[in-house]
N, C-alpha and C positions, 0 to 999 in steps of 0.2 A: 504494500500500500504506500502510495506516495503522499507527501505532505499536502500538496495541492494537485489533486488528480483531475485533469481536464475531462476525463471520461465520466466523472461523477455527475449524476443528473442535477445536482444543485447548481453546477456551473453551466448548465445548458443555456439559460438566458444571457445574452451578451452584456446586458447592463450589470449583472452580478460580477462578471469577469472584469469589466471596467472598474467597478467600485472597489474590488479587491486590489487592483493595481493603483488606483488613484488615491485611496485613503492613506496608505503609508507614504506615498509621494508627497501629499499635502502636509502630512505630519513632519516629514523630513524638512520641508521648506519652512514650516513653523519653527522647528528646532534651530535651523540655521539662522533664521531671523532673530531668534532669542539668544544667539551667541553660544550655542551648544553643538559644536561640530561633531563630536563623538556620537551623540544621539542622532544627529542628522545623517551621518554615515550609516548607522545601523538601520534606520528606517528607509533610507535610500536603497540600501542593499536588499531590504525586504521587498520593496517595490520592484526592484530589478529582478529578483528571484520570481516574484509573482508574475511579472510580465513574461519572463522566459518560460515558465511552466504553462501559463494559460494562453499565450499568443505566439510563443516562439516556434521554432521549426519542429520540435518534437510534440507539439500539443495535439495534433490531429483534430483540430476544432473545425 
């Protein structure tokens, strides 16, 4: 079982996939604006991982 499985029926609607990617990206921007680059990097990495799993070449979406 993958952490973010693109074949899971929960991720069938495109708006959910987008929300899972956009939410941590926005939080990363918020942390960067607040002067916390460590947390911004962590949440930016989470957004990148979510994008890779849900929209990347191996997603089969």
